[in-house]
C-alpha positions in Angstrom: 105.5 -57.4 71.4 102.6 -56.9 69.5 101.4 -57.6 66.2 99.0 -57.5 63.8 96.3 -60.7 63.1 97.7 -61.2 59.9 100.7 -62.2 60.8 99.1 -65.4 62.4 96.9 -66.1 59.9 99.6 -66.4 57.7 102.3 -67.6 59.5 102.2 -71.2 58.0 101.2 -70.0 54.0 104.2 -68.7 52.9 107.8 -69.9 52.1 106.6 -73.4 53.7 104.7 -74.6 50.8 108.2 -74.6 49.2 110.5 -75.6 51.5 111.6 -78.8 49.3 112.4 -76.8 46.5 113.7 -73.8 48.4 116.2 -76.9 50.1 117.1 -78.2 46.5 117.9 -74.8 44.9 120.6 -74.7 48.4 122.1 -77.9 47.5 122.5 -76.9 43.9 123.9 -73.9 45.2 126.3 -76.3 47.2 127.4 -77.9 44.0 125.3 -81.3 44.2 123.5 -82.5 40.5 120.0 -81.9 41.3 117.2 -82.0 38.6 114.9 -79.1 39.2 111.0 -79.9 38.8 109.7 -77.2 41.1 108.2 -74.4 39.9 106.7 -73.1 37.2 110.0 -70.4 35.3 109.8 -71.1 31.9 112.7 -73.0 30.0 112.9 -69.8 27.4 113.7 -66.2 27.2 111.1 -63.1 26.6 111.6 -62.5 22.9 114.6 -60.1 22.7 112.5 -57.0 21.5 110.4 -57.0 24.9 113.8 -57.0 25.7 115.1 -53.8 24.1 111.4 -52.3 24.6 112.1 -52.7 28.2 116.0 -50.8 28.0 114.7 -48.3 25.4 112.3 -47.4 27.6 114.4 -46.9 31.0 116.9 -44.9 28.8 114.6 -42.7 27.5 113.4 -41.9 31.2 110.5 -43.9 31.3 111.1 -44.7 35.7 109.0 -41.9 37.1 106.7 -42.1 38.8 103.2 -43.9 37.0 99.6 -43.3 38.5 97.5 -45.9 39.8 95.1 -47.8 37.5 97.7 -48.1 34.5 99.8 -46.8 31.6 97.5 -44.9 28.6 99.0 -47.2 26.3 98.6 -51.0 28.3 95.5 -49.5 29.0 94.7 -49.3 25.1 96.1 -52.8 24.5 94.3 -54.4 27.1 91.6 -52.9 25.8 92.4 -54.3 22.3 93.1 -57.8 23.9 90.1 -58.5 25.7 87.4 -56.9 22.6 88.2 -59.7 21.1 86.9 -61.6 23.7 83.8 -59.5 24.4 82.8 -56.0 22.6 82.0 -53.7 25.7 85.3 -53.5 26.8 87.0 -50.2 28.0 90.0 -48.5 30.1 87.4 -48.3 32.3 87.4 -52.0 32.9 90.9 -52.6 33.9 93.2 -51.9 36.6 97.5 -53.0 36.1 99.4 -54.3 38.6 103.5 -55.8 39.2 102.1 -59.7 38.6 99.3 -61.4 40.0 99.6 -62.2 42.6 98.9 -58.9 43.8 96.3 -58.2 41.2 94.2 -61.7 43.2 95.3 -59.8 47.1 94.2 -57.1 46.0 90.7 -58.0 44.4 90.7 -60.5 47.2 90.9 -57.2 49.5 88.6 -55.8 47.5 85.8 -57.9 48.4 85.7 -60.5 51.2 86.7 -59.6 55.1 86.7 -61.6 58.2 84.0 -63.9 58.7 83.4 -64.2 54.9 83.9 -67.1 52.6 85.5 -68.2 49.1 85.1 -71.3 47.5 88.1 -72.1 45.8 88.5 -75.8 43.9 91.2 -78.3 45.8 93.7 -79.1 44.5 94.7 -75.3 44.5 97.4 -73.5 42.9 100.0 -72.6 46.6 98.9 -69.1 47.3 95.6 -68.8 47.0 94.6 -70.4 50.5 97.5 -67.3 52.1 95.7 -64.7 49.7 92.1 -66.2 51.2 93.1 -65.5 54.8 95.0 -62.4 54.7 91.6 -60.7 54.2 89.8 -62.7 57.5 88.1 -64.7 55.2 88.1 -68.4 55.3 88.8 -71.3 52.8 86.1 -72.8 51.6 86.8 -76.1 49.9 85.6 -77.6 46.3 86.8 -81.1 45.5 88.1 -81.3 41.9 88.4 -85.7 41.5 90.4 -87.2 39.3 88.3 -89.4 38.4 86.5 -86.0 36.3 89.8 -84.5 35.5 89.9 -82.0 38.2 87.0 -80.3 36.5 84.8 -78.9 39.1 81.3 -80.4 39.4 78.7 -78.1 39.5 77.0 -80.5 41.7 80.3 -80.5 44.2 79.6 -76.6 44.1 75.7 -76.3 45.6 77.0 -78.3 48.3 80.0 -76.8 49.4 78.3 -73.3 49.3 77.7 -71.9 52.8 75.5 -68.8 54.0 79.3 -67.1 54.0 79.8 -67.7 51.0 80.8 -64.4 49.1 83.8 -65.2 45.9 84.0 -68.4 43.7 88.2 -68.4 42.9 88.3 -70.0 39.5 91.5 -70.7 38.2 91.5 -72.6 34.1 94.3 -73.1 32.7 94.3 -74.9 36.2 97.6 -75.2 38.8 98.3 -78.0 39.8 96.5 -80.1 37.3 95.9 -78.8 34.0 92.7 -79.0 34.0 90.8 -76.8 31.0 86.8 -75.5 31.5 84.3 -75.9 29.2 82.3 -73.1 27.8 79.2 -75.6 29.1 81.0 -76.2 32.3 81.3 -72.6 32.8 78.2 -71.8 31.8 76.3 -74.5 34.6 78.8 -72.9 37.2 77.8 -69.4 36.7 74.6 -70.5 37.7 74.8 -71.2 40.6 77.3 -67.9 41.1 74.0 -66.0 40.0 71.8 -67.9 42.2 73.6 -67.0 45.3 75.3 -64.1 44.2 79.3 -64.9 44.0 81.3 -62.4 42.4 83.7 -64.8 40.9 87.2 -64.1 40.4 89.0 -66.4 37.2 93.0 -66.7 37.2 93.6 -66.6 33.8 97.6 -66.9 33.7 97.8 -69.4 31.5 95.6 -69.1 28.7 97.4 -69.2 25.9 99.2 -72.8 26.9 96.1 -74.8 26.0 97.0 -78.0 24.1 95.7 -79.1 21.5 91.8 -80.1 21.2 90.9 -78.6 24.1 89.6 -74.7 23.7 89.8 -71.5 26.2 86.6 -70.5 27.6 85.8 -68.0 30.3 83.0 -66.6 32.8 84.0 -62.8 31.6 83.4 -63.8 28.4 79.8 -64.5 29.0 76.9 -61.3 29.4 75.4 -63.5 32.2 77.9 -63.6 33.9 80.3 -60.2 33.2 79.0 -58.5 35.9 80.0 -60.9 38.6 83.8 -61.6 37.2 86.7 -60.5 37.7 89.5 -61.7 36.0 93.5 -61.7 36.7 96.1 -62.6 34.6 100.4 -61.2 33.1 102.6 -62.0 31.3 104.6 -64.3 33.3 103.9 -67.2 31.6 102.1 -66.1 27.7 105.4 -64.3 27.0 108.2 -66.2 29.5 108.9 -62.9 32.0 108.4 -64.0 35.3 110.5 -61.6 37.2 109.1 -58.7 35.6 106.2 -58.8 37.3 103.3 -57.5 34.8 100.0 -57.9 35.6 96.5 -56.4 35.8 92.6 -57.0 36.6 90.0 -56.9 34.6 86.2 -56.8 36.0 83.0 -54.0 36.1 83.8 -51.0 36.0 81.7 -50.3 39.5 84.3 -52.7 40.5 87.5 -50.7 39.4 86.4 -48.4 40.2 85.6 -48.6 44.1 89.1 -50.9 44.2 91.0 -47.9 42.6 92.0 -46.6 46.2 92.5 -49.8 47.3 95.2 -50.0 44.9 96.4 -46.7 45.3 97.0 -47.5 49.1 98.9 -50.4 48.2 101.2 -49.6 44.9 100.5 -46.6 43.0 100.9 -47.7 39.9 103.7 -49.8 38.4 107.5 -49.5 36.7 106.4 -47.4 33.5 109.3 -48.6 31.8 108.1 -52.5 32.2 104.7 -51.1 30.9 105.9 -50.2 27.8 107.1 -53.5 27.4 103.5 -55.1 28.5 101.5 -52.5 25.9 103.9 -53.7 23.3 103.8 -57.4 24.4 99.7 -57.1 24.3 100.1 -55.6 21.2 102.2 -57.9 19.1 102.6 -61.6 18.1 105.1 -63.7 19.7 105.5 -67.3 19.0 107.2 -67.4 22.4 103.5 -69.0 24.1 103.4 -71.4 21.2 106.7 -72.6 21.5 106.2 -73.4 25.6 103.1 -74.8 24.4 104.4 -77.4 22.2 106.7 -78.1 24.4 104.6 -78.6 27.5 102.4 -80.4 25.7 105.3 -82.6 23.8 107.2 -83.4 27.2 104.0 -83.8 29.2 103.5 -87.3 26.2 107.0 -88.2 27.4 105.8 -88.6 30.8 103.0 -91.0 30.0 105.1 -92.8 28.0 107.7 -93.7 29.8 105.7 -94.5 32.8 103.2 -96.6 30.1 102.7 -100.1 32.5 104.0 -98.8 35.6 101.1 -99.4 38.2 102.7 -98.0 40.9 102.8 -93.6 39.0 100.2 -92.6 37.2 100.4 -89.3 35.8 97.5 -87.5 35.0 97.6 -86.0 31.5 97.0 -81.9 31.7 94.8 -80.1 28.9 97.0 -76.8 29.6 99.9 -75.3 31.5 103.1 -75.6 32.0 103.1 -78.9 34.5 101.8 -82.5 35.3 100.6 -84.2 38.1 101.6 -88.0 39.2 100.0 -90.0 41.7 101.7 -92.5 43.9 99.2 -93.9 46.8 100.1 -97.4 45.5 103.8 -96.7 46.1 102.1 -96.4 50.3 104.2 -93.3 50.3 102.2 -89.9 50.6 103.6 -87.1 48.4 105.3 -85.0 51.1 107.2 -89.0 51.7 107.3 -89.8 48.1 108.9 -86.4 47.6 111.1 -85.8 50.6 113.1 -89.3 49.4 113.5 -88.6 46.2 115.1 -85.5 46.3 117.3 -87.4 49.1 118.1 -90.5 46.7 117.4 -89.7 44.0 118.1 -85.7 43.2 114.9 -84.7 42.0 112.7 -82.6 43.0 109.3 -81.8 42.7 106.6 -80.6 44.5 105.0 -82.4 46.9 100.7 -82.3 46.3 100.4 -81.5 50.2 101.5 -77.6 48.5 98.5 -77.1 47.1 94.8 -79.3 49.2 94.2 -82.2 50.8 93.0 -83.5 47.8 96.6 -83.5 45.7 98.2 -85.2 49.3 98.4 -88.2 47.2 100.7 -86.3 44.1 103.7 -84.6 42.9 103.5 -81.9 40.9 106.3 -82.0 38.0 107.0 -79.1 36.4 107.5 -79.8 32.4 110.1 -76.7 32.0 113.6 -78.6 31.4 115.2 -80.3 28.4 113.3 -83.4 26.6 116.1 -85.7 27.5 116.2 -84.0 31.6 113.1 -84.9 32.3 112.9 -88.6 30.2 115.8 -89.3 33.4 114.1 -87.6 35.9 111.0 -89.8 34.8 112.5 -92.7 34.8 114.4 -92.2 38.0 111.5 -91.5 40.1 109.9 -94.8 38.6 112.2 -97.2 40.2 111.9 -94.8 43.5 108.9 -96.4 43.5 109.2 -99.5 42.7 112.5 -99.5 45.9 109.0 -98.1 48.1 106.8 -100.4 46.7 109.2 -103.3 47.6 109.9 -102.0 51.1 106.5 -101.1 52.2 105.2 -104.6 51.3 108.5 -106.5 52.8 107.5 -108.5 56.2 110.0 -107.0 59.1 113.2 -108.9 59.9 113.3 -111.1 63.1 115.8 -111.5 64.5 
């Protein structure tokens, strides 16, 4: 039988990136005691008021069809939120989606096609390559260097631009590195985008999880970049509600009008009862993000403390988000090999850096979403395994 070419383009870009995570879940289901430090699922629950609002809305009959753009109260809440950042926004600057992933997919579909190029920092979130490939476009990696704390460097971006480049996909705060771009860095990156007439898609799902001493900045808020910037985000991380799948895209009015039919063909609206919950989440102050931010910052410090003096595993301290990268290249193994050996020998599940691009091949991504004592114990086991691996790699071959 014949299939569309998209199935070939995405054949190796789906759940295979999470193979270790899925293996760990299967082991747990079979009764094994596995410490799961893989995916970004918050370890707190949504505020009770939000759950009550979703239930209230369902029982009130808010289970019918919506419209392509978004429910009125959600759009009003988005305008109120983003007006604090840029005064000129209206409801025509937004489209609602079931989560950031579908928003990103739709936005990318509206901007690039076969033969186009999309610039993206490497390391990168695991689904980005697939989202780009789904359109027929190709990814143009821009190296994010550990010695620069994984902040995109304008010179690296300039060197990466090709005649086919149409879009720069940014992510700040960044997954998997936790890097947070400054306003001056974004301005310099923006100059290059203006020079080469590039769109900017900015994934800002971790906006509210920035650690002390760092400030959030966005090209969406800069007048000179506003007409070429589209933001995608959701309540998944900010309100510990990933399973509700509620997100949005914010961009120029003309862009949203052009994208609306694409969104309608894909989805034709979100669930009204979840939209009501989202409107409440955006309109009121909930402590959820503050609690998570404090937890993740403290746990990153725990990782650093446990590994202090360990010359084989180096933590790369994040500036925000819910992850930390560990450099394990000094052990003699790459991140992929190390991660699988860690699962087999220590029953600790982490994400191998290869899931996040070539630049992350020597790293492990650790989720900071388990209790402090569990995390501390898991990191100690990582350090112990690193010692055994290094000793094994250095041992002379046995001669019989």
